[in-house]
N, CA, C and O of each residue as an XYZ file, in Angstrom:
636
protein
N      53.414    -25.702     -7.609
C      52.891    -26.962     -8.583
C      51.701    -27.321     -7.763
O      51.926    -27.011     -6.593
N      50.427    -27.897     -7.929
C      49.352    -28.285     -7.246
C      49.512    -29.799     -7.301
O      49.617    -30.318     -8.412
N      49.536    -30.466     -6.336
C      49.467    -32.162     -6.141
C      48.310    -32.629     -6.681
O      47.310    -31.920     -6.562
N      48.235    -33.610     -7.215
C      47.176    -34.430     -7.340
C      46.889    -35.576     -6.293
O      47.681    -36.142     -5.540
N      45.496    -35.761     -6.464
C      45.367    -36.965     -5.365
C      45.859    -38.018     -6.147
O      45.871    -38.030     -7.378
N      46.351    -39.090     -5.243
C      46.486    -40.341     -5.826
C      46.337    -41.626     -4.905
O      46.823    -41.562     -3.776
N      45.663    -42.848     -5.332
C      45.404    -43.545     -4.698
C      46.219    -44.470     -3.925
O      45.914    -45.127     -2.930
N      47.643    -44.375     -4.763
C      48.653    -45.073     -4.110
C      49.109    -44.232     -2.645
O      49.308    -44.884     -1.620
N      49.246    -42.772     -2.664
C      49.328    -42.400     -1.549
C      48.561    -42.452     -0.646
O      49.030    -42.394      0.491
N      47.318    -42.562     -0.804
C      46.365    -42.672      0.031
C      46.274    -44.098      0.935
O      46.267    -44.155      2.165
N      46.202    -45.302     -0.064
C      46.652    -46.506      0.427
C      47.750    -46.548      1.010
O      47.896    -47.700      1.420
N      48.524    -45.982      1.249
C      49.945    -46.127      1.874
C      49.840    -45.166      3.356
O      50.466    -45.560      4.340
N      49.121    -44.064      3.421
C      48.971    -43.429      4.590
C      47.781    -44.230      5.330
O      47.885    -44.695      6.465
N      46.986    -44.293      4.762
C      45.996    -45.537      5.422
C      46.346    -46.767      6.085
O      45.901    -47.068      7.193
N      47.126    -47.470      5.426
C      47.611    -48.654      5.845
C      48.981    -48.436      6.617
O      49.609    -49.489      6.723
N      49.553    -47.416      7.138
C      50.640    -47.416      7.757
C      50.359    -47.155      9.239
O      51.326    -46.869      9.945
N      49.141    -47.223      9.788
C      48.715    -47.332     11.186
C      48.763    -48.378     11.844
O      47.707    -48.847     12.268
N      50.128    -49.089     12.132
C      50.021    -50.550     12.424
C      50.812    -50.097     14.001
O      51.647    -49.205     14.149
N      50.297    -50.938     14.974
C      51.133    -50.941     16.172
C      52.289    -51.708     16.137
O      52.360    -52.886     15.788
N      53.239    -50.952     16.533
C      54.411    -51.520     16.815
C      55.424    -51.434     15.341
O      55.071    -50.580     14.528
N      56.524    -52.196     15.026
C      57.616    -51.917     13.843
C      56.851    -52.828     12.966
O      56.594    -53.969     13.352
N      56.388    -52.301     11.561
C      56.086    -53.294     10.574
C      57.050    -54.152     10.123
O      56.702    -55.154      9.499
N      58.475    -53.873     10.385
C      59.278    -54.898      9.857
C      59.571    -56.144     11.053
O      60.115    -57.236     10.885
N      59.079    -55.627     12.132
C      59.298    -56.976     13.338
C      57.954    -57.431     13.225
O      57.940    -58.588     13.644
N      57.066    -57.155     12.941
C      55.759    -57.796     13.018
C      55.584    -58.564     11.800
O      54.824    -59.526     11.913
N      56.214    -58.327     10.429
C      56.314    -59.283      9.485
C      57.019    -60.274      9.627
O      56.667    -61.389      9.243
N      58.096    -60.036     10.183
C      59.053    -61.518     10.121
C      58.697    -62.458     11.265
O      59.474    -63.362     11.573
N      57.479    -62.258     11.939
C      56.820    -63.234     12.975
C      56.052    -63.678     12.190
O      55.439    -64.427     12.951
N      55.431    -63.854     10.911
C      54.511    -64.059     10.072
C      55.136    -65.357      9.332
O      56.365    -65.407      9.280
N      54.422    -66.363      8.783
C      54.904    -67.393      8.079
C      55.199    -66.350      6.533
O      54.604    -65.340      6.156
N      56.257    -67.041      5.963
C      56.519    -66.161      4.694
C      55.224    -66.596      3.397
O      54.699    -67.709      3.418
N      54.935    -65.772      2.571
C      53.878    -65.888      1.842
C      53.528    -64.396      1.035
O      54.112    -63.334      1.249
N      52.665    -64.571      0.274
C      52.342    -63.458     -0.578
C      51.717    -62.272      0.445
O      51.688    -61.109      0.045
N      51.267    -62.592      1.655
C      50.899    -61.807      2.800
C      51.596    -60.758      3.556
O      51.103    -59.728      4.016
N      53.054    -61.245      3.630
C      53.668    -60.628      4.286
C      55.196    -60.175      3.533
O      56.111    -59.467      3.952
N      55.008    -60.951      2.193
C      55.742    -60.270      1.202
C      57.416    -60.705      1.328
O      58.276    -60.403      0.500
N      57.600    -61.378      2.405
C      59.121    -62.057      2.670
C      59.512    -63.060      1.630
O      58.829    -64.079      1.524
N      60.421    -62.891      0.947
C      60.826    -63.810     -0.154
C      61.977    -64.806     -0.032
O      62.095    -65.861     -0.657
N      63.060    -64.133      1.161
C      63.957    -65.118      1.491
C      64.380    -64.491      3.193
O      64.214    -63.378      3.691
N      64.955    -65.712      3.725
C      65.365    -65.262      5.022
C      66.742    -65.836      5.021
O      66.933    -66.948      4.530
N      67.830    -65.053      5.607
C      69.161    -65.446      6.079
C      69.185    -65.857      7.520
O      68.160    -66.113      8.151
N      70.126    -65.898      7.904
C      70.261    -65.850      9.497
C      70.307    -65.049     10.448
O      70.196    -65.296     11.648
N      70.546    -63.636      9.707
C      70.388    -62.095     10.345
C      69.481    -60.852      9.932
O      69.112    -59.861     10.561
N      69.281    -61.264      8.708
C      68.243    -60.668      7.825
C      67.552    -61.030      6.944
O      67.797    -62.179      6.574
N      66.580    -60.405      6.311
C      65.931    -61.062      5.303
C      65.601    -60.191      4.209
O      65.840    -58.987      4.305
N      65.000    -60.749      3.034
C      64.585    -59.880      1.921
C      63.210    -60.120      1.653
O      62.621    -61.186      1.472
N      62.569    -58.295      1.662
C      61.271    -58.742      1.664
C      60.894    -57.558      0.152
O      61.653    -56.704     -0.306
N      59.685    -57.866     -0.258
C      59.129    -57.276     -1.525
C      58.788    -55.967     -0.812
O      58.536    -56.194      0.371
N      58.694    -54.668     -1.135
C      58.265    -53.568     -1.025
C      57.105    -53.519     -1.396
O      56.957    -53.768     -2.592
N      55.833    -53.196     -0.594
C      54.500    -53.360     -0.663
C      54.037    -52.002     -1.817
O      53.149    -52.118     -2.662
N      54.829    -50.819     -1.609
C      54.718    -49.729     -2.658
C      55.611    -49.586     -3.138
O      56.398    -48.792     -2.621
N      55.967    -50.231     -4.319
C      57.185    -50.306     -5.123
C      57.515    -48.995     -5.949
O      56.685    -48.182     -6.355
N      59.001    -48.944     -6.133
C      58.983    -48.104     -7.067
C      59.054    -48.360     -8.413
O      58.966    -47.504     -9.293
N      59.230    -49.664     -8.592
C      59.338    -50.715     -9.710
C      59.210    -51.813     -9.391
O      59.291    -52.155     -8.211
N      58.924    -52.823    -10.588
C      58.284    -54.106    -10.384
C      59.851    -54.630     -9.670
O      60.932    -54.184    -10.054
N      59.695    -55.621     -8.608
C      61.224    -56.190     -8.103
C      61.609    -55.167     -7.267
O      62.754    -55.473     -6.934
N      61.327    -54.176     -6.760
C      61.966    -53.325     -5.660
C      61.741    -54.375     -4.164
O      60.726    -54.955     -3.777
N      62.949    -54.326     -3.641
C      62.860    -54.973     -2.559
C      63.767    -54.458     -1.350
O      64.720    -53.696     -1.510
N      63.339    -54.986     -0.081
C      64.393    -54.238      0.930
C      65.094    -55.381      1.606
O      64.657    -56.531      1.660
N      66.423    -54.875      2.208
C      67.136    -56.094      3.305
C      66.913    -55.564      4.267
O      67.170    -54.375      4.456
N      66.358    -56.362      5.138
C      65.948    -55.942      6.526
C      66.478    -56.843      7.717
O      66.188    -58.035      7.820
N      67.341    -56.105      8.666
C      67.905    -57.178      9.855
C      66.872    -57.289     10.656
O      65.964    -56.466     10.777
N      67.012    -58.468     11.304
C      66.112    -59.479     12.281
C      66.140    -58.188     13.285
O      65.059    -57.744     13.672
N      67.134    -57.692     13.632
C      67.386    -57.219     15.205
C      66.530    -55.601     14.804
O      66.543    -55.165     13.653
N      65.942    -54.983     15.768
C      65.262    -53.951     15.741
C      66.259    -52.599     15.908
O      66.414    -52.098     17.022
N      66.895    -52.072     14.760
C      68.061    -50.865     15.117
C      67.603    -49.535     14.438
O      67.056    -49.781     13.363
N      67.651    -48.314     14.706
C      67.494    -47.297     13.561
C      68.721    -47.191     12.710
O      68.594    -46.438     11.745
N      69.616    -47.644     12.821
C      70.878    -47.129     11.577
C      71.817    -48.168     11.743
O      71.827    -48.969     12.678
N      72.701    -48.115     10.680
C      73.637    -49.624     10.472
C      74.637    -49.316     11.615
O      74.959    -50.367     12.170
N      75.271    -48.160     12.184
C      76.135    -48.200     13.190
C      75.810    -49.072     14.474
O      76.717    -49.412     15.233
N      74.361    -49.457     14.714
C      74.114    -50.172     15.854
C      73.987    -51.483     15.673
O      73.605    -52.207     16.593
N      74.320    -51.993     14.357
C      74.213    -52.939     13.972
C      75.347    -53.640     14.380
O      76.350    -52.960     14.599
N      75.434    -55.241     14.582
C      76.806    -55.896     14.843
C      77.468    -56.141     13.117
O      76.855    -55.989     12.061
N      78.738    -56.511     13.302
C      79.425    -56.706     11.959
C      78.711    -57.659     11.161
O      78.300    -57.506     10.010
N      78.624    -58.552     11.824
C      77.889    -59.715     10.864
C      76.523    -59.500     10.442
O      76.388    -60.086      9.368
N      75.755    -59.095     10.688
C      74.749    -58.440     10.703
C      74.782    -57.408      9.126
O      74.084    -57.559      8.123
N      75.700    -56.524      9.356
C      76.110    -55.628      8.157
C      76.360    -56.427      6.969
O      75.856    -56.298      5.854
N      77.443    -57.500      7.488
C      77.789    -58.052      6.309
C      76.919    -58.964      5.456
O      77.096    -59.222      4.265
N      75.819    -59.473      6.363
C      74.867    -60.408      5.677
C      74.103    -59.628      4.840
O      73.910    -60.010      3.686
N      73.610    -58.532      5.268
C      72.945    -57.330      4.669
C      73.227    -56.990      3.398
O      72.428    -56.730      2.498
N      74.625    -57.007      3.363
C      75.346    -56.590      2.177
C      75.502    -57.933      1.249
O      75.550    -57.716      0.038
N      75.573    -59.062      1.607
C      75.626    -60.385      0.690
C      74.438    -60.610      0.031
O      74.348    -61.016     -1.127
N      73.138    -60.234      1.085
C      71.695    -60.120      0.617
C      71.422    -59.348     -0.637
O      70.848    -59.713     -1.663
N      72.042    -58.031     -0.278
C      71.978    -56.981     -1.238
C      72.623    -57.560     -2.544
O      71.857    -57.679     -3.500
N      73.793    -57.898     -2.694
C      74.287    -58.371     -3.833
C      73.617    -59.730     -4.331
O      73.810    -60.096     -5.491
N      72.858    -60.451     -3.487
C      72.263    -61.923     -4.289
C      71.035    -61.128     -4.612
O      70.696    -61.501     -5.735
N      70.238    -60.257     -4.196
C      68.985    -59.557     -4.908
C      69.548    -58.945     -6.312
O      68.896    -59.036     -7.353
N      70.264    -58.591     -6.270
C      70.589    -57.923     -7.605
C      71.223    -59.164     -8.635
O      71.129    -58.979     -9.849
N      71.647    -59.994     -8.300
C      71.552    -61.185     -9.385
C      70.465    -61.735     -9.522
O      70.224    -62.021    -10.694
N      69.607    -62.038     -8.713
C      68.467    -62.567     -8.805
C      67.243    -61.687     -9.666
O      66.485    -62.251    -10.456
N      67.197    -60.404     -9.410
C      66.689    -59.378    -10.166
C      67.113    -59.201    -11.835
O      66.322    -59.053    -12.766
N      68.373    -59.253    -11.893
C      68.811    -59.310    -13.045
C      68.362    -60.700    -14.024
O      67.972    -60.768    -15.189
N      68.600    -61.705    -13.023
C      68.239    -62.818    -13.942
C      66.722    -62.949    -14.419
O      66.312    -63.366    -15.502
N      66.021    -62.495    -13.353
C      64.329    -62.777    -13.724
C      63.910    -61.439    -14.609
O      63.286    -61.671    -15.644
N      64.193    -60.109    -14.297
C      63.701    -58.967    -14.824
C      64.633    -58.399    -15.849
O      64.359    -57.299    -16.329
N      65.755    -59.069    -16.248
C      67.083    -58.340    -17.338
C      66.937    -57.013    -16.754
O      66.571    -56.121    -17.519
N      67.182    -56.695    -15.405
C      67.617    -55.610    -14.999
C      68.750    -55.055    -15.536
O      69.827    -55.649    -15.570
N      68.508    -53.599    -16.088
C      69.884    -53.054    -16.575
C      70.774    -52.031    -15.356
O      71.945    -51.655    -15.420
N      70.089    -51.853    -14.631
C      70.971    -51.190    -13.431
C      69.921    -51.161    -11.985
O      68.751    -51.540    -11.922
N      70.740    -50.607    -10.937
C      69.930    -50.555     -9.807
C      70.143    -49.131     -9.038
O      70.925    -48.280     -9.461
N      69.434    -48.987     -7.977
C      69.396    -47.703     -7.107
C      69.286    -48.581     -5.892
O      68.437    -49.417     -5.582
N      70.561    -48.092     -5.185
C      70.888    -49.184     -3.845
C      70.774    -48.060     -2.804
O      71.403    -47.058     -3.145
N      70.111    -47.955     -1.572
C      70.147    -46.859     -0.821
C      69.731    -47.091      0.471
O      69.055    -48.106      0.636
N      69.931    -46.507      1.279
C      69.398    -46.598      2.795
C      68.983    -44.942      3.249
O      69.653    -43.929      3.046
N      68.008    -45.033      3.742
C      67.571    -43.757      4.231
C      67.430    -43.857      5.770
O      66.484    -44.443      6.296
N      68.451    -43.235      6.480
C      68.613    -43.240      7.797
C      67.908    -41.898      8.405
O      68.402    -40.800      8.147
N      66.935    -41.994      9.083
C      66.544    -40.948      9.848
C      65.304    -40.192      8.876
O      65.257    -40.364      7.658
N      64.308    -39.320      9.645
C      63.258    -38.657      8.966
C      63.355    -37.683      8.019
O      62.434    -37.419      7.246
N      64.780    -36.938      8.032
C      65.363    -35.658      7.646
C      65.594    -36.505      6.155
O      65.267    -35.973      5.094
N      66.104    -37.677      6.198
C      66.587    -38.547      4.947
C      65.668    -39.235      3.825
O      65.867    -39.661      2.687
N      64.327    -39.119      4.875
C      63.218    -39.653      3.997
C      62.779    -40.958      4.432
O      61.859    -41.566      3.885
N      63.558    -41.464      5.597
C      62.978    -42.755      6.111
C      61.788    -43.339      6.159
O      61.634    -43.490      7.371
N      60.872    -43.754      5.651
C      59.776    -44.096      5.976
C      59.445    -45.017      7.195
O      58.378    -44.768      7.758
N      60.198    -46.037      7.683
C      60.228    -46.710      9.068
C      61.938    -46.242      9.339
O      62.979    -46.763      8.941
N      61.743    -45.314      9.995
C      62.895    -44.535     10.463
C      63.518    -45.521     11.852
O      64.725    -45.439     12.077
N      62.788    -46.290     12.605
C      63.233    -46.763     13.512
C      63.909    -48.280     13.505
O      64.418    -48.928     14.419
N      63.701    -48.587     12.063
C      64.042    -50.034     11.789
C      64.601    -49.993     10.313
O      63.935    -49.922      9.280
N      66.404    -50.073     10.484
C      67.091    -49.605      9.067
C      66.770    -50.979      8.085
O      66.483    -52.159      8.292
N      66.971    -50.192      7.013
C      66.635    -51.373      5.559
C      67.454    -50.690      4.334
O      67.527    -49.461      4.314
N      68.040    -51.417      3.365
C      68.333    -51.360      2.490
C      67.474    -51.441      1.327
O      66.838    -52.486      1.189
N      67.349    -50.556      0.499
C      66.078    -50.447     -0.596
C      67.008    -50.917     -2.226
O      67.952    -50.260     -2.662
N      66.602    -51.816     -2.700
C      67.314    -52.146     -4.141
C      66.102    -52.003     -5.085
O      65.200    -52.838     -5.158
N      66.152    -51.154     -5.617
C      65.478    -50.892     -6.775
C      65.796    -50.957     -8.306
O      66.615    -50.161     -8.766
N      65.147    -51.922     -9.157
C      65.731    -52.298    -10.364
C      65.418    -51.029    -11.395
O      64.383    -50.364    -11.335
N      66.157    -50.877    -12.053
C      66.006    -49.716    -13.060
C      66.186    -50.385    -14.549
O      66.805    -51.433    -14.728
N      65.595    -49.676    -15.525
C      65.706    -49.748    -16.956
C      66.046    -48.520    -17.464
O      65.773    -47.478    -16.868
N      66.739    -48.565    -18.733
C      66.907    -47.200    -19.281
C      65.429    -46.604    -19.945
O      64.918    -47.181    -20.905
N      64.868    -45.510    -19.389
C      63.507    -44.953    -20.124
C      62.583    -45.521    -18.970
O      61.394    -45.478    -19.286
N      62.828    -46.035    -17.732
C      61.792    -46.220    -16.962
C      61.057    -45.528    -16.598
O      59.908    -45.957    -16.491
N      61.316    -44.237    -16.256
C      60.668    -43.024    -15.582
C      59.506    -42.545    -16.816
O      59.921    -42.262    -17.940
N      57.996    -42.485    -16.481
C      56.989    -42.437    -17.499
C      56.038    -41.161    -17.363
O      56.399    -40.417    -16.451
N      55.406    -40.924    -17.752
C      54.470    -39.846    -17.575
C      53.804    -39.732    -16.414
O      53.549    -38.649    -15.887
N      53.458    -40.959    -15.910
C      52.279    -41.144    -14.696
C      53.232    -40.788    -13.514
O      52.872    -39.936    -12.702
N      54.460    -41.425    -13.390
C      55.484    -41.073    -12.300
C      55.489    -39.637    -12.293
O      55.141    -39.016    -11.289
N      55.855    -39.080    -13.331
C      56.449    -37.894    -13.439
C      54.978    -36.378    -13.075
O      55.047    -35.292    -12.499
N      54.116    -36.941    -13.606
C      53.071    -35.860    -13.691
C      52.150    -35.831    -12.523
O      51.934    -34.870    -11.783
N      51.511    -37.324    -12.453
C      50.795    -37.700    -11.772
C      51.102    -38.333    -10.093
O      50.207    -38.694     -9.329
N      52.125    -38.345     -9.880
C      52.649    -38.997     -8.746
C      52.100    -40.796     -8.713
O      52.001    -41.564     -7.756
N      51.876    -40.965     -9.908
C      51.180    -42.324     -9.807
C      52.199    -43.317    -10.408
O      52.946    -43.060    -11.352
N      52.134    -44.398     -9.788
C      53.457    -45.914    -10.442
C      52.344    -46.973    -11.390
O      51.181    -47.248    -11.094
N      53.027    -47.376    -12.441
C      52.080    -48.142    -12.974
C      53.063    -49.299    -12.905
O      54.236    -49.167    -13.253
N      52.509    -50.535    -12.406
C      53.627    -51.735    -12.456
C      52.871    -52.730    -13.522
O      51.642    -52.775    -13.565
N      53.616    -53.440    -14.288
C      53.228    -54.307    -14.992
C      52.614    -55.734    -14.602
O      51.943    -56.424    -15.369
N      52.958    -56.068    -13.264
C      52.503    -57.368    -12.388
C      51.996    -56.980    -11.096
O      52.330    -55.991    -10.444
N      51.142    -57.878    -10.795
C      50.843    -57.827     -9.257
C      51.845    -58.263     -8.538
O      52.698    -59.079     -8.886
N      51.711    -57.544     -7.211
C      52.634    -57.959     -6.179
C      52.576    -59.379     -5.693
O      53.447    -59.777     -4.919
N      51.682    -60.109     -6.064
C      51.631    -61.508     -5.708
C      52.516    -62.464     -6.678
O      53.020    -63.542     -6.365
N      52.578    -61.801     -7.935
C      53.055    -62.462     -8.896
C      54.662    -62.146     -8.837
O      55.535    -62.912     -9.248
N      54.839    -61.069     -8.338
C      56.364    -60.743     -8.277
C      56.938    -61.265     -7.078
O      58.136    -61.547     -7.045
N      56.032    -61.452     -5.885
C      56.605    -62.263     -4.846
C      57.050    -63.866     -5.408
O      58.080    -64.359     -4.947
N      56.362    -64.513     -6.250
C      56.367    -65.832     -6.729
C      57.322    -65.900     -7.530
O      57.941    -66.964     -7.542
N      57.688    -64.973     -8.310
C      58.827    -65.096     -9.161
C      60.413    -65.025     -8.539
O      61.393    -65.698     -8.860
N      60.277    -63.927     -7.504
C      61.265    -63.677     -6.735
C      61.752    -64.463     -5.820
O      62.932    -64.463     -5.470
N      60.465    -65.511     -5.169
C      60.935    -66.510     -4.199
C      61.397    -67.622     -5.048
O      62.438    -68.238     -4.821
N      60.754    -67.820     -5.843
C      61.380    -69.039     -6.700
C      63.097    -68.653     -7.313
O      64.088    -69.378     -7.230
N      63.002    -67.458     -7.840
C      64.495    -67.104     -8.036
C      65.675    -67.352     -6.888
O      66.808    -67.781     -7.102
N      65.075    -66.949     -5.563
C      65.925    -67.026     -4.344
C      66.359    -68.283     -4.088
O      67.526    -68.520     -3.775
N      65.218    -69.400     -4.233
C      65.233    -70.714     -4.065
C      66.110    -71.349     -4.658
O      66.580    -72.319     -4.064
N      66.689    -70.968     -6.209
C      67.152    -71.616     -6.936
C      68.571    -70.819     -7.029
O      69.459    -71.223     -7.779
């Protein structure tokens, strides 16, 4: 099957040439729509995915730079799971999410986009949310701007 060109794919490729680790770089910035961090814990933070699969797609990222879960200490892993649980509650409340895909891609063979800094994806799902654009054109259609999603989720985490 011939792959079609997609602006989403090109934006991702063109913007992924950053010096250092993107997650380490972002966590040093002030929280806001620019870095998309919506909540900070003591050992990890919640960040909106800049190239989401669905509206509300977030990631739970430890502050410490490690490539896999077994190199993290137990308190960091525990906080990451608590933040994952909190993220599902906030997303369910704001977006009336019906289900979630929650996962960790560890290593290049598993599809990790940032393989050197482990993170957990929380992807909200609704019945029938796969549309023809995703299936045929490898293009995602999101109903709101990332800045609006950031504001809604930031407010949700603060409450």
